[in-house]
Chimera marker file (.cmm) of the C-alpha trace (Angstrom):
<marker_set name="trace">
<marker id="1" x="-11.806" y="16.656" z="-15.288" r="1" g="1" b="0" radius="0.5"/>
<marker id="2" x="-8.860" y="16.982" z="-17.617" r="1" g="1" b="0" radius="0.5"/>
<marker id="3" x="-7.573" y="13.892" z="-19.414" r="1" g="1" b="0" radius="0.5"/>
<marker id="4" x="-4.684" y="13.745" z="-16.894" r="1" g="1" b="0" radius="0.5"/>
<marker id="5" x="-4.479" y="13.556" z="-13.141" r="1" g="1" b="0" radius="0.5"/>
<marker id="6" x="-3.661" y="16.731" z="-11.199" r="1" g="1" b="0" radius="0.5"/>
<marker id="7" x="0.006" y="17.237" z="-10.328" r="1" g="1" b="0" radius="0.5"/>
<marker id="8" x="-0.582" y="16.516" z="-6.636" r="1" g="1" b="0" radius="0.5"/>
<marker id="9" x="-2.329" y="13.236" z="-7.527" r="1" g="1" b="0" radius="0.5"/>
<marker id="10" x="0.576" y="12.180" z="-9.737" r="1" g="1" b="0" radius="0.5"/>
<marker id="11" x="3.148" y="13.169" z="-7.121" r="1" g="1" b="0" radius="0.5"/>
<marker id="12" x="1.378" y="11.201" z="-4.392" r="1" g="1" b="0" radius="0.5"/>
<marker id="13" x="0.898" y="8.204" z="-6.710" r="1" g="1" b="0" radius="0.5"/>
<marker id="14" x="4.615" y="7.916" z="-7.410" r="1" g="1" b="0" radius="0.5"/>
<marker id="15" x="5.622" y="8.675" z="-3.812" r="1" g="1" b="0" radius="0.5"/>
<marker id="16" x="3.299" y="5.963" z="-2.496" r="1" g="1" b="0" radius="0.5"/>
<marker id="17" x="4.541" y="3.570" z="-5.202" r="1" g="1" b="0" radius="0.5"/>
<marker id="18" x="8.152" y="4.072" z="-4.081" r="1" g="1" b="0" radius="0.5"/>
<marker id="19" x="7.259" y="3.748" z="-0.402" r="1" g="1" b="0" radius="0.5"/>
<marker id="20" x="5.243" y="0.579" z="-1.054" r="1" g="1" b="0" radius="0.5"/>
<marker id="21" x="8.196" y="-0.918" z="-2.944" r="1" g="1" b="0" radius="0.5"/>
<marker id="22" x="10.512" y="-0.099" z="-0.029" r="1" g="1" b="0" radius="0.5"/>
<marker id="23" x="7.959" y="-1.430" z="2.451" r="1" g="1" b="0" radius="0.5"/>
<marker id="24" x="7.427" y="-4.714" z="0.625" r="1" g="1" b="0" radius="0.5"/>
<marker id="25" x="11.176" y="-5.284" z="0.344" r="1" g="1" b="0" radius="0.5"/>
<marker id="26" x="11.740" y="-4.415" z="4.004" r="1" g="1" b="0" radius="0.5"/>
<marker id="27" x="8.791" y="-6.530" z="5.152" r="1" g="1" b="0" radius="0.5"/>
<marker id="28" x="9.888" y="-9.494" z="3.052" r="1" g="1" b="0" radius="0.5"/>
<marker id="29" x="13.411" y="-9.176" z="4.412" r="1" g="1" b="0" radius="0.5"/>
<marker id="30" x="12.165" y="-9.098" z="8.003" r="1" g="1" b="0" radius="0.5"/>
<marker id="31" x="9.872" y="-12.073" z="7.405" r="1" g="1" b="0" radius="0.5"/>
<marker id="32" x="12.704" y="-14.033" z="5.822" r="1" g="1" b="0" radius="0.5"/>
<marker id="33" x="15.458" y="-13.296" z="8.335" r="1" g="1" b="0" radius="0.5"/>
<marker id="34" x="15.135" y="-11.041" z="11.373" r="1" g="1" b="0" radius="0.5"/>
<marker id="35" x="18.610" y="-9.762" z="12.312" r="1" g="1" b="0" radius="0.5"/>
<marker id="36" x="20.198" y="-11.335" z="15.383" r="1" g="1" b="0" radius="0.5"/>
<marker id="37" x="21.326" y="-7.893" z="16.540" r="1" g="1" b="0" radius="0.5"/>
<marker id="38" x="18.392" y="-6.732" z="18.693" r="1" g="1" b="0" radius="0.5"/>
<marker id="39" x="19.157" y="-3.024" z="18.184" r="1" g="1" b="0" radius="0.5"/>
<marker id="40" x="19.281" y="-3.442" z="14.395" r="1" g="1" b="0" radius="0.5"/>
<marker id="41" x="16.092" y="-5.543" z="14.402" r="1" g="1" b="0" radius="0.5"/>
<marker id="42" x="14.322" y="-2.865" z="16.463" r="1" g="1" b="0" radius="0.5"/>
<marker id="43" x="15.406" y="-0.145" z="14.015" r="1" g="1" b="0" radius="0.5"/>
<marker id="44" x="14.246" y="-2.162" z="11.012" r="1" g="1" b="0" radius="0.5"/>
<marker id="45" x="10.871" y="-2.850" z="12.611" r="1" g="1" b="0" radius="0.5"/>
<marker id="46" x="10.582" y="0.870" z="13.514" r="1" g="1" b="0" radius="0.5"/>
<marker id="47" x="11.307" y="1.736" z="9.872" r="1" g="1" b="0" radius="0.5"/>
<marker id="48" x="8.722" y="-0.825" z="8.708" r="1" g="1" b="0" radius="0.5"/>
<marker id="49" x="6.143" y="0.545" z="11.152" r="1" g="1" b="0" radius="0.5"/>
<marker id="50" x="6.966" y="4.124" z="10.193" r="1" g="1" b="0" radius="0.5"/>
<marker id="51" x="6.660" y="3.391" z="6.484" r="1" g="1" b="0" radius="0.5"/>
<marker id="52" x="3.330" y="1.698" z="7.134" r="1" g="1" b="0" radius="0.5"/>
<marker id="53" x="2.043" y="4.766" z="9.003" r="1" g="1" b="0" radius="0.5"/>
<marker id="54" x="3.344" y="7.098" z="6.287" r="1" g="1" b="0" radius="0.5"/>
<marker id="55" x="1.732" y="5.034" z="3.537" r="1" g="1" b="0" radius="0.5"/>
<marker id="56" x="-1.559" y="4.959" z="5.457" r="1" g="1" b="0" radius="0.5"/>
<marker id="57" x="-1.646" y="8.767" z="5.797" r="1" g="1" b="0" radius="0.5"/>
<marker id="58" x="-0.649" y="9.334" z="2.164" r="1" g="1" b="0" radius="0.5"/>
<marker id="59" x="-3.200" y="6.815" z="0.856" r="1" g="1" b="0" radius="0.5"/>
<marker id="60" x="-5.974" y="8.473" z="2.874" r="1" g="1" b="0" radius="0.5"/>
<marker id="61" x="-4.877" y="11.811" z="1.404" r="1" g="1" b="0" radius="0.5"/>
<marker id="62" x="-4.840" y="10.282" z="-2.092" r="1" g="1" b="0" radius="0.5"/>
<marker id="63" x="-8.322" y="8.886" z="-1.564" r="1" g="1" b="0" radius="0.5"/>
<marker id="64" x="-9.605" y="12.283" z="-0.390" r="1" g="1" b="0" radius="0.5"/>
<marker id="65" x="-8.056" y="13.976" z="-3.437" r="1" g="1" b="0" radius="0.5"/>
<marker id="66" x="-9.545" y="11.325" z="-5.696" r="1" g="1" b="0" radius="0.5"/>
<marker id="67" x="-12.992" y="12.080" z="-4.274" r="1" g="1" b="0" radius="0.5"/>
<marker id="68" x="-12.485" y="15.861" z="-4.511" r="1" g="1" b="0" radius="0.5"/>
<marker id="69" x="-10.650" y="16.146" z="-7.844" r="1" g="1" b="0" radius="0.5"/>
<marker id="70" x="-12.026" y="13.059" z="-9.559" r="1" g="1" b="0" radius="0.5"/>
<marker id="71" x="-10.252" y="10.867" z="-12.070" r="1" g="1" b="0" radius="0.5"/>
<marker id="72" x="-9.968" y="11.124" z="-15.844" r="1" g="1" b="0" radius="0.5"/>
<marker id="73" x="-12.428" y="9.004" z="-17.783" r="1" g="1" b="0" radius="0.5"/>
<marker id="74" x="-11.140" y="6.102" z="-19.805" r="1" g="1" b="0" radius="0.5"/>
<marker id="75" x="-11.062" y="6.800" z="-23.551" r="1" g="1" b="0" radius="0.5"/>
<marker id="76" x="-14.202" y="6.157" z="-25.567" r="1" g="1" b="0" radius="0.5"/>
<marker id="77" x="-14.342" y="2.645" z="-26.871" r="1" g="1" b="0" radius="0.5"/>
<marker id="78" x="-12.661" y="1.141" z="-23.808" r="1" g="1" b="0" radius="0.5"/>
<marker id="79" x="-14.285" y="-2.244" z="-23.258" r="1" g="1" b="0" radius="0.5"/>
<marker id="80" x="-16.541" y="-2.461" z="-20.203" r="1" g="1" b="0" radius="0.5"/>
<marker id="81" x="-14.557" y="-5.368" z="-18.798" r="1" g="1" b="0" radius="0.5"/>
<marker id="82" x="-11.412" y="-3.189" z="-18.829" r="1" g="1" b="0" radius="0.5"/>
<marker id="83" x="-13.206" y="-0.384" z="-17.011" r="1" g="1" b="0" radius="0.5"/>
<marker id="84" x="-14.646" y="-2.863" z="-14.489" r="1" g="1" b="0" radius="0.5"/>
<marker id="85" x="-11.293" y="-4.555" z="-13.816" r="1" g="1" b="0" radius="0.5"/>
<marker id="86" x="-9.573" y="-1.191" z="-13.505" r="1" g="1" b="0" radius="0.5"/>
<marker id="87" x="-12.084" y="0.066" z="-10.942" r="1" g="1" b="0" radius="0.5"/>
<marker id="88" x="-11.965" y="-3.210" z="-9.011" r="1" g="1" b="0" radius="0.5"/>
<marker id="89" x="-8.167" y="-3.234" z="-8.913" r="1" g="1" b="0" radius="0.5"/>
<marker id="90" x="-7.998" y="0.395" z="-7.746" r="1" g="1" b="0" radius="0.5"/>
<marker id="91" x="-10.568" y="-0.211" z="-5.012" r="1" g="1" b="0" radius="0.5"/>
<marker id="92" x="-8.752" y="-3.316" z="-3.818" r="1" g="1" b="0" radius="0.5"/>
<marker id="93" x="-5.410" y="-1.491" z="-3.848" r="1" g="1" b="0" radius="0.5"/>
<marker id="94" x="-6.826" y="1.314" z="-1.717" r="1" g="1" b="0" radius="0.5"/>
<marker id="95" x="-8.441" y="-1.192" z="0.647" r="1" g="1" b="0" radius="0.5"/>
<marker id="96" x="-5.262" y="-3.212" z="1.124" r="1" g="1" b="0" radius="0.5"/>
<marker id="97" x="-3.125" y="-0.080" z="1.518" r="1" g="1" b="0" radius="0.5"/>
<marker id="98" x="-5.456" y="1.092" z="4.299" r="1" g="1" b="0" radius="0.5"/>
<marker id="99" x="-6.077" y="-2.237" z="6.032" r="1" g="1" b="0" radius="0.5"/>
<marker id="100" x="-2.502" y="-3.556" z="5.905" r="1" g="1" b="0" radius="0.5"/>
<marker id="101" x="-0.967" y="-0.926" z="8.247" r="1" g="1" b="0" radius="0.5"/>
<marker id="102" x="-3.882" y="-1.338" z="10.647" r="1" g="1" b="0" radius="0.5"/>
<marker id="103" x="-3.381" y="-5.107" z="10.765" r="1" g="1" b="0" radius="0.5"/>
<marker id="104" x="0.303" y="-4.429" z="11.417" r="1" g="1" b="0" radius="0.5"/>
<marker id="105" x="-0.612" y="-2.113" z="14.293" r="1" g="1" b="0" radius="0.5"/>
<marker id="106" x="-2.890" y="-4.761" z="15.827" r="1" g="1" b="0" radius="0.5"/>
<marker id="107" x="-0.160" y="-7.358" z="15.253" r="1" g="1" b="0" radius="0.5"/>
<marker id="108" x="2.296" y="-5.156" z="17.150" r="1" g="1" b="0" radius="0.5"/>
<marker id="109" x="-0.158" y="-4.988" z="20.038" r="1" g="1" b="0" radius="0.5"/>
<marker id="110" x="-0.704" y="-8.749" z="20.068" r="1" g="1" b="0" radius="0.5"/>
<marker id="111" x="3.082" y="-9.129" z="20.191" r="1" g="1" b="0" radius="0.5"/>
<marker id="112" x="3.262" y="-6.714" z="23.130" r="1" g="1" b="0" radius="0.5"/>
<marker id="113" x="4.654" y="-3.697" z="21.276" r="1" g="1" b="0" radius="0.5"/>
<marker id="114" x="3.296" y="-0.232" z="20.504" r="1" g="1" b="0" radius="0.5"/>
<marker id="115" x="3.308" y="1.124" z="16.947" r="1" g="1" b="0" radius="0.5"/>
<marker id="116" x="6.676" y="2.874" z="16.757" r="1" g="1" b="0" radius="0.5"/>
<marker id="117" x="6.822" y="5.553" z="14.097" r="1" g="1" b="0" radius="0.5"/>
<marker id="118" x="10.476" y="5.697" z="13.017" r="1" g="1" b="0" radius="0.5"/>
<marker id="119" x="11.437" y="5.455" z="16.698" r="1" g="1" b="0" radius="0.5"/>
<marker id="120" x="10.353" y="9.093" z="17.120" r="1" g="1" b="0" radius="0.5"/>
<marker id="121" x="7.013" y="8.468" z="18.804" r="1" g="1" b="0" radius="0.5"/>
<marker id="122" x="4.723" y="5.563" z="19.522" r="1" g="1" b="0" radius="0.5"/>
<marker id="123" x="1.043" y="4.899" z="19.204" r="1" g="1" b="0" radius="0.5"/>
<marker id="124" x="-0.262" y="2.654" z="21.988" r="1" g="1" b="0" radius="0.5"/>
<marker id="125" x="-1.341" y="-0.837" z="21.078" r="1" g="1" b="0" radius="0.5"/>
<marker id="126" x="-5.110" y="-1.198" z="20.556" r="1" g="1" b="0" radius="0.5"/>
<marker id="127" x="-5.120" y="-4.713" z="22.015" r="1" g="1" b="0" radius="0.5"/>
<marker id="128" x="-3.347" y="-6.623" z="24.767" r="1" g="1" b="0" radius="0.5"/>
<marker id="129" x="-0.535" y="-9.079" z="24.200" r="1" g="1" b="0" radius="0.5"/>
<marker id="130" x="-1.869" y="-12.418" z="22.961" r="1" g="1" b="0" radius="0.5"/>
<marker id="131" x="0.490" y="-14.969" z="21.400" r="1" g="1" b="0" radius="0.5"/>
<marker id="132" x="-2.191" y="-16.915" z="19.502" r="1" g="1" b="0" radius="0.5"/>
<marker id="133" x="-3.690" y="-13.725" z="18.082" r="1" g="1" b="0" radius="0.5"/>
<marker id="134" x="-0.196" y="-12.447" z="17.226" r="1" g="1" b="0" radius="0.5"/>
<marker id="135" x="0.449" y="-15.569" z="15.171" r="1" g="1" b="0" radius="0.5"/>
<marker id="136" x="-2.856" y="-15.194" z="13.328" r="1" g="1" b="0" radius="0.5"/>
<marker id="137" x="-2.374" y="-11.457" z="12.707" r="1" g="1" b="0" radius="0.5"/>
<marker id="138" x="1.176" y="-12.115" z="11.507" r="1" g="1" b="0" radius="0.5"/>
<marker id="139" x="-0.179" y="-14.581" z="8.961" r="1" g="1" b="0" radius="0.5"/>
<marker id="140" x="-2.901" y="-12.135" z="7.881" r="1" g="1" b="0" radius="0.5"/>
<marker id="141" x="-0.318" y="-9.345" z="7.554" r="1" g="1" b="0" radius="0.5"/>
<marker id="142" x="1.971" y="-11.565" z="5.491" r="1" g="1" b="0" radius="0.5"/>
<marker id="143" x="-0.934" y="-12.645" z="3.255" r="1" g="1" b="0" radius="0.5"/>
<marker id="144" x="-1.891" y="-8.982" z="2.872" r="1" g="1" b="0" radius="0.5"/>
<marker id="145" x="1.626" y="-8.273" z="1.632" r="1" g="1" b="0" radius="0.5"/>
<marker id="146" x="1.273" y="-11.033" z="-0.946" r="1" g="1" b="0" radius="0.5"/>
<marker id="147" x="-2.122" y="-9.705" z="-2.019" r="1" g="1" b="0" radius="0.5"/>
<marker id="148" x="-0.642" y="-6.223" z="-2.360" r="1" g="1" b="0" radius="0.5"/>
<marker id="149" x="2.144" y="-7.532" z="-4.604" r="1" g="1" b="0" radius="0.5"/>
<marker id="150" x="-0.433" y="-9.386" z="-6.749" r="1" g="1" b="0" radius="0.5"/>
<marker id="151" x="-2.621" y="-6.269" z="-7.076" r="1" g="1" b="0" radius="0.5"/>
<marker id="152" x="0.368" y="-4.130" z="-8.052" r="1" g="1" b="0" radius="0.5"/>
<marker id="153" x="1.332" y="-6.752" z="-10.650" r="1" g="1" b="0" radius="0.5"/>
<marker id="154" x="-2.210" y="-6.646" z="-12.084" r="1" g="1" b="0" radius="0.5"/>
<marker id="155" x="-2.042" y="-2.838" z="-12.092" r="1" g="1" b="0" radius="0.5"/>
<marker id="156" x="1.217" y="-3.004" z="-14.057" r="1" g="1" b="0" radius="0.5"/>
<marker id="157" x="-0.314" y="-5.517" z="-16.472" r="1" g="1" b="0" radius="0.5"/>
<marker id="158" x="-3.126" y="-3.027" z="-17.030" r="1" g="1" b="0" radius="0.5"/>
<marker id="159" x="-0.580" y="-0.308" z="-17.762" r="1" g="1" b="0" radius="0.5"/>
<marker id="160" x="1.164" y="-2.610" z="-20.241" r="1" g="1" b="0" radius="0.5"/>
<marker id="161" x="-2.194" y="-3.451" z="-21.867" r="1" g="1" b="0" radius="0.5"/>
<marker id="162" x="-2.914" y="0.241" z="-22.407" r="1" g="1" b="0" radius="0.5"/>
<marker id="163" x="0.635" y="0.998" z="-23.597" r="1" g="1" b="0" radius="0.5"/>
<marker id="164" x="1.247" y="-1.961" z="-25.891" r="1" g="1" b="0" radius="0.5"/>
<marker id="165" x="-2.111" y="-3.314" z="-27.019" r="1" g="1" b="0" radius="0.5"/>
<marker id="166" x="-4.606" y="-0.447" z="-26.888" r="1" g="1" b="0" radius="0.5"/>
<marker id="167" x="-2.131" y="2.425" z="-27.314" r="1" g="1" b="0" radius="0.5"/>
<marker id="168" x="-4.831" y="4.750" z="-26.011" r="1" g="1" b="0" radius="0.5"/>
<marker id="169" x="-2.777" y="7.172" z="-23.895" r="1" g="1" b="0" radius="0.5"/>
<marker id="170" x="-4.171" y="6.005" z="-20.564" r="1" g="1" b="0" radius="0.5"/>
<marker id="171" x="-0.681" y="5.428" z="-19.120" r="1" g="1" b="0" radius="0.5"/>
<marker id="172" x="0.347" y="9.024" z="-19.928" r="1" g="1" b="0" radius="0.5"/>
<marker id="173" x="-2.305" y="10.345" z="-17.522" r="1" g="1" b="0" radius="0.5"/>
<marker id="174" x="-0.031" y="9.535" z="-14.581" r="1" g="1" b="0" radius="0.5"/>
<marker id="175" x="3.231" y="10.653" z="-16.239" r="1" g="1" b="0" radius="0.5"/>
<link id1="1" id2="2" r="1" g="1" b="0" radius="0.2"/>
<link id1="2" id2="3" r="1" g="1" b="0" radius="0.2"/>
<link id1="3" id2="4" r="1" g="1" b="0" radius="0.2"/>
<link id1="4" id2="5" r="1" g="1" b="0" radius="0.2"/>
<link id1="5" id2="6" r="1" g="1" b="0" radius="0.2"/>
<link id1="6" id2="7" r="1" g="1" b="0" radius="0.2"/>
<link id1="7" id2="8" r="1" g="1" b="0" radius="0.2"/>
<link id1="8" id2="9" r="1" g="1" b="0" radius="0.2"/>
<link id1="9" id2="10" r="1" g="1" b="0" radius="0.2"/>
<link id1="10" id2="11" r="1" g="1" b="0" radius="0.2"/>
<link id1="11" id2="12" r="1" g="1" b="0" radius="0.2"/>
<link id1="12" id2="13" r="1" g="1" b="0" radius="0.2"/>
<link id1="13" id2="14" r="1" g="1" b="0" radius="0.2"/>
<link id1="14" id2="15" r="1" g="1" b="0" radius="0.2"/>
<link id1="15" id2="16" r="1" g="1" b="0" radius="0.2"/>
<link id1="16" id2="17" r="1" g="1" b="0" radius="0.2"/>
<link id1="17" id2="18" r="1" g="1" b="0" radius="0.2"/>
<link id1="18" id2="19" r="1" g="1" b="0" radius="0.2"/>
<link id1="19" id2="20" r="1" g="1" b="0" radius="0.2"/>
<link id1="20" id2="21" r="1" g="1" b="0" radius="0.2"/>
<link id1="21" id2="22" r="1" g="1" b="0" radius="0.2"/>
<link id1="22" id2="23" r="1" g="1" b="0" radius="0.2"/>
<link id1="23" id2="24" r="1" g="1" b="0" radius="0.2"/>
<link id1="24" id2="25" r="1" g="1" b="0" radius="0.2"/>
<link id1="25" id2="26" r="1" g="1" b="0" radius="0.2"/>
<link id1="26" id2="27" r="1" g="1" b="0" radius="0.2"/>
<link id1="27" id2="28" r="1" g="1" b="0" radius="0.2"/>
<link id1="28" id2="29" r="1" g="1" b="0" radius="0.2"/>
<link id1="29" id2="30" r="1" g="1" b="0" radius="0.2"/>
<link id1="30" id2="31" r="1" g="1" b="0" radius="0.2"/>
<link id1="31" id2="32" r="1" g="1" b="0" radius="0.2"/>
<link id1="32" id2="33" r="1" g="1" b="0" radius="0.2"/>
<link id1="33" id2="34" r="1" g="1" b="0" radius="0.2"/>
<link id1="34" id2="35" r="1" g="1" b="0" radius="0.2"/>
<link id1="35" id2="36" r="1" g="1" b="0" radius="0.2"/>
<link id1="36" id2="37" r="1" g="1" b="0" radius="0.2"/>
<link id1="37" id2="38" r="1" g="1" b="0" radius="0.2"/>
<link id1="38" id2="39" r="1" g="1" b="0" radius="0.2"/>
<link id1="39" id2="40" r="1" g="1" b="0" radius="0.2"/>
<link id1="40" id2="41" r="1" g="1" b="0" radius="0.2"/>
<link id1="41" id2="42" r="1" g="1" b="0" radius="0.2"/>
<link id1="42" id2="43" r="1" g="1" b="0" radius="0.2"/>
<link id1="43" id2="44" r="1" g="1" b="0" radius="0.2"/>
<link id1="44" id2="45" r="1" g="1" b="0" radius="0.2"/>
<link id1="45" id2="46" r="1" g="1" b="0" radius="0.2"/>
<link id1="46" id2="47" r="1" g="1" b="0" radius="0.2"/>
<link id1="47" id2="48" r="1" g="1" b="0" radius="0.2"/>
<link id1="48" id2="49" r="1" g="1" b="0" radius="0.2"/>
<link id1="49" id2="50" r="1" g="1" b="0" radius="0.2"/>
<link id1="50" id2="51" r="1" g="1" b="0" radius="0.2"/>
<link id1="51" id2="52" r="1" g="1" b="0" radius="0.2"/>
<link id1="52" id2="53" r="1" g="1" b="0" radius="0.2"/>
<link id1="53" id2="54" r="1" g="1" b="0" radius="0.2"/>
<link id1="54" id2="55" r="1" g="1" b="0" radius="0.2"/>
<link id1="55" id2="56" r="1" g="1" b="0" radius="0.2"/>
<link id1="56" id2="57" r="1" g="1" b="0" radius="0.2"/>
<link id1="57" id2="58" r="1" g="1" b="0" radius="0.2"/>
<link id1="58" id2="59" r="1" g="1" b="0" radius="0.2"/>
<link id1="59" id2="60" r="1" g="1" b="0" radius="0.2"/>
<link id1="60" id2="61" r="1" g="1" b="0" radius="0.2"/>
<link id1="61" id2="62" r="1" g="1" b="0" radius="0.2"/>
<link id1="62" id2="63" r="1" g="1" b="0" radius="0.2"/>
<link id1="63" id2="64" r="1" g="1" b="0" radius="0.2"/>
<link id1="64" id2="65" r="1" g="1" b="0" radius="0.2"/>
<link id1="65" id2="66" r="1" g="1" b="0" radius="0.2"/>
<link id1="66" id2="67" r="1" g="1" b="0" radius="0.2"/>
<link id1="67" id2="68" r="1" g="1" b="0" radius="0.2"/>
<link id1="68" id2="69" r="1" g="1" b="0" radius="0.2"/>
<link id1="69" id2="70" r="1" g="1" b="0" radius="0.2"/>
<link id1="70" id2="71" r="1" g="1" b="0" radius="0.2"/>
<link id1="71" id2="72" r="1" g="1" b="0" radius="0.2"/>
<link id1="72" id2="73" r="1" g="1" b="0" radius="0.2"/>
<link id1="73" id2="74" r="1" g="1" b="0" radius="0.2"/>
<link id1="74" id2="75" r="1" g="1" b="0" radius="0.2"/>
<link id1="75" id2="76" r="1" g="1" b="0" radius="0.2"/>
<link id1="76" id2="77" r="1" g="1" b="0" radius="0.2"/>
<link id1="77" id2="78" r="1" g="1" b="0" radius="0.2"/>
<link id1="78" id2="79" r="1" g="1" b="0" radius="0.2"/>
<link id1="79" id2="80" r="1" g="1" b="0" radius="0.2"/>
<link id1="80" id2="81" r="1" g="1" b="0" radius="0.2"/>
<link id1="81" id2="82" r="1" g="1" b="0" radius="0.2"/>
<link id1="82" id2="83" r="1" g="1" b="0" radius="0.2"/>
<link id1="83" id2="84" r="1" g="1" b="0" radius="0.2"/>
<link id1="84" id2="85" r="1" g="1" b="0" radius="0.2"/>
<link id1="85" id2="86" r="1" g="1" b="0" radius="0.2"/>
<link id1="86" id2="87" r="1" g="1" b="0" radius="0.2"/>
<link id1="87" id2="88" r="1" g="1" b="0" radius="0.2"/>
<link id1="88" id2="89" r="1" g="1" b="0" radius="0.2"/>
<link id1="89" id2="90" r="1" g="1" b="0" radius="0.2"/>
<link id1="90" id2="91" r="1" g="1" b="0" radius="0.2"/>
<link id1="91" id2="92" r="1" g="1" b="0" radius="0.2"/>
<link id1="92" id2="93" r="1" g="1" b="0" radius="0.2"/>
<link id1="93" id2="94" r="1" g="1" b="0" radius="0.2"/>
<link id1="94" id2="95" r="1" g="1" b="0" radius="0.2"/>
<link id1="95" id2="96" r="1" g="1" b="0" radius="0.2"/>
<link id1="96" id2="97" r="1" g="1" b="0" radius="0.2"/>
<link id1="97" id2="98" r="1" g="1" b="0" radius="0.2"/>
<link id1="98" id2="99" r="1" g="1" b="0" radius="0.2"/>
<link id1="99" id2="100" r="1" g="1" b="0" radius="0.2"/>
<link id1="100" id2="101" r="1" g="1" b="0" radius="0.2"/>
<link id1="101" id2="102" r="1" g="1" b="0" radius="0.2"/>
<link id1="102" id2="103" r="1" g="1" b="0" radius="0.2"/>
<link id1="103" id2="104" r="1" g="1" b="0" radius="0.2"/>
<link id1="104" id2="105" r="1" g="1" b="0" radius="0.2"/>
<link id1="105" id2="106" r="1" g="1" b="0" radius="0.2"/>
<link id1="106" id2="107" r="1" g="1" b="0" radius="0.2"/>
<link id1="107" id2="108" r="1" g="1" b="0" radius="0.2"/>
<link id1="108" id2="109" r="1" g="1" b="0" radius="0.2"/>
<link id1="109" id2="110" r="1" g="1" b="0" radius="0.2"/>
<link id1="110" id2="111" r="1" g="1" b="0" radius="0.2"/>
<link id1="111" id2="112" r="1" g="1" b="0" radius="0.2"/>
<link id1="112" id2="113" r="1" g="1" b="0" radius="0.2"/>
<link id1="113" id2="114" r="1" g="1" b="0" radius="0.2"/>
<link id1="114" id2="115" r="1" g="1" b="0" radius="0.2"/>
<link id1="115" id2="116" r="1" g="1" b="0" radius="0.2"/>
<link id1="116" id2="117" r="1" g="1" b="0" radius="0.2"/>
<link id1="117" id2="118" r="1" g="1" b="0" radius="0.2"/>
<link id1="118" id2="119" r="1" g="1" b="0" radius="0.2"/>
<link id1="119" id2="120" r="1" g="1" b="0" radius="0.2"/>
<link id1="120" id2="121" r="1" g="1" b="0" radius="0.2"/>
<link id1="121" id2="122" r="1" g="1" b="0" radius="0.2"/>
<link id1="122" id2="123" r="1" g="1" b="0" radius="0.2"/>
<link id1="123" id2="124" r="1" g="1" b="0" radius="0.2"/>
<link id1="124" id2="125" r="1" g="1" b="0" radius="0.2"/>
<link id1="125" id2="126" r="1" g="1" b="0" radius="0.2"/>
<link id1="126" id2="127" r="1" g="1" b="0" radius="0.2"/>
<link id1="127" id2="128" r="1" g="1" b="0" radius="0.2"/>
<link id1="128" id2="129" r="1" g="1" b="0" radius="0.2"/>
<link id1="129" id2="130" r="1" g="1" b="0" radius="0.2"/>
<link id1="130" id2="131" r="1" g="1" b="0" radius="0.2"/>
<link id1="131" id2="132" r="1" g="1" b="0" radius="0.2"/>
<link id1="132" id2="133" r="1" g="1" b="0" radius="0.2"/>
<link id1="133" id2="134" r="1" g="1" b="0" radius="0.2"/>
<link id1="134" id2="135" r="1" g="1" b="0" radius="0.2"/>
<link id1="135" id2="136" r="1" g="1" b="0" radius="0.2"/>
<link id1="136" id2="137" r="1" g="1" b="0" radius="0.2"/>
<link id1="137" id2="138" r="1" g="1" b="0" radius="0.2"/>
<link id1="138" id2="139" r="1" g="1" b="0" radius="0.2"/>
<link id1="139" id2="140" r="1" g="1" b="0" radius="0.2"/>
<link id1="140" id2="141" r="1" g="1" b="0" radius="0.2"/>
<link id1="141" id2="142" r="1" g="1" b="0" radius="0.2"/>
<link id1="142" id2="143" r="1" g="1" b="0" radius="0.2"/>
<link id1="143" id2="144" r="1" g="1" b="0" radius="0.2"/>
<link id1="144" id2="145" r="1" g="1" b="0" radius="0.2"/>
<link id1="145" id2="146" r="1" g="1" b="0" radius="0.2"/>
<link id1="146" id2="147" r="1" g="1" b="0" radius="0.2"/>
<link id1="147" id2="148" r="1" g="1" b="0" radius="0.2"/>
<link id1="148" id2="149" r="1" g="1" b="0" radius="0.2"/>
<link id1="149" id2="150" r="1" g="1" b="0" radius="0.2"/>
<link id1="150" id2="151" r="1" g="1" b="0" radius="0.2"/>
<link id1="151" id2="152" r="1" g="1" b="0" radius="0.2"/>
<link id1="152" id2="153" r="1" g="1" b="0" radius="0.2"/>
<link id1="153" id2="154" r="1" g="1" b="0" radius="0.2"/>
<link id1="154" id2="155" r="1" g="1" b="0" radius="0.2"/>
<link id1="155" id2="156" r="1" g="1" b="0" radius="0.2"/>
<link id1="156" id2="157" r="1" g="1" b="0" radius="0.2"/>
<link id1="157" id2="158" r="1" g="1" b="0" radius="0.2"/>
<link id1="158" id2="159" r="1" g="1" b="0" radius="0.2"/>
<link id1="159" id2="160" r="1" g="1" b="0" radius="0.2"/>
<link id1="160" id2="161" r="1" g="1" b="0" radius="0.2"/>
<link id1="161" id2="162" r="1" g="1" b="0" radius="0.2"/>
<link id1="162" id2="163" r="1" g="1" b="0" radius="0.2"/>
<link id1="163" id2="164" r="1" g="1" b="0" radius="0.2"/>
<link id1="164" id2="165" r="1" g="1" b="0" radius="0.2"/>
<link id1="165" id2="166" r="1" g="1" b="0" radius="0.2"/>
<link id1="166" id2="167" r="1" g="1" b="0" radius="0.2"/>
<link id1="167" id2="168" r="1" g="1" b="0" radius="0.2"/>
<link id1="168" id2="169" r="1" g="1" b="0" radius="0.2"/>
<link id1="169" id2="170" r="1" g="1" b="0" radius="0.2"/>
<link id1="170" id2="171" r="1" g="1" b="0" radius="0.2"/>
<link id1="171" id2="172" r="1" g="1" b="0" radius="0.2"/>
<link id1="172" id2="173" r="1" g="1" b="0" radius="0.2"/>
<link id1="173" id2="174" r="1" g="1" b="0" radius="0.2"/>
<link id1="174" id2="175" r="1" g="1" b="0" radius="0.2"/>
</marker_set>
């Protein structure tokens, strides 16, 4: 493997990063204040569901490309703890980015709704309506959003560590 990621890996990384930012902002906005206009609320939830589905597909593609194309090695002399934390953070990011849309889909079902993908088509709910389960899944989904934000923050701290402290070129691999 080269010392940089392949173009397609970089493209998908930045696309997913932008979509996750949009998704977190939209999800936080919906959690804070659902619009009183039912049509607008439905459109925003459809956008949130659609973004979740898009992110899920792109993350699965990214994971497949990661397995096929590999990843650049960290520079020689990188402390083991840095390598370990980096691998852990990446694995947790992938896990949350895969699990979070699925929890949202189950939450939709528990609330009595299908998974609407941008209002263009729907995926049937995997479970029946259940108010108690909907409340629990809503809390899990919200906590997952918080965990995702924390993992992204740790990822950005790692980038800053490599840029400012180590100055080892690791951050340029994704540029």
